[in-house]
C-alpha positions, 0 to 999 in steps of 0.5 A: 500500500505504500508509495515510494513518494509517500511521506506517511508511514504505517504506525508501528506494530508488534506481536507481544509474548502472548501472541497478540498484536499491538499498534502504537497509536501515539508515542508509548501507547500500544493498542491491543488488536484481536488479529494481525489483520486488524493490526495491519489495517490500523497500522496502514491507515495513515498511508491509505488516508494520504493515498486518498488525498493524492487521487484526483478522480473518484476511485471505488477501490480506495473508497472500499479500502477506506470503508473497510478501515472505518469498520475496523476503527469502529470495532476498536471504538475509534469513532472519530477515525471511523467517521472520518474514513467513512467521509473520505470514502463518500468523497472518493465515490463522487 
């Protein structure tokens, strides 16, 4: 999902001793995720968001990725992020 020209980077993620995955959503704050897939989606959210800003025309594929990310953010009670990603998905469909 990352582009060589992208200034955004995925959020750090790690697997802890008990096998669960975590994403560092702010410095020193690790958020526990249910699955590796969820962790990767949340980690990649900043890159996807930047990608959505780089596209000038409607893009159904990016809109679907934004919507899927919104679903995961909502599952982890990140309501503001979920709403924002849904809004970007709407814009990408216009």
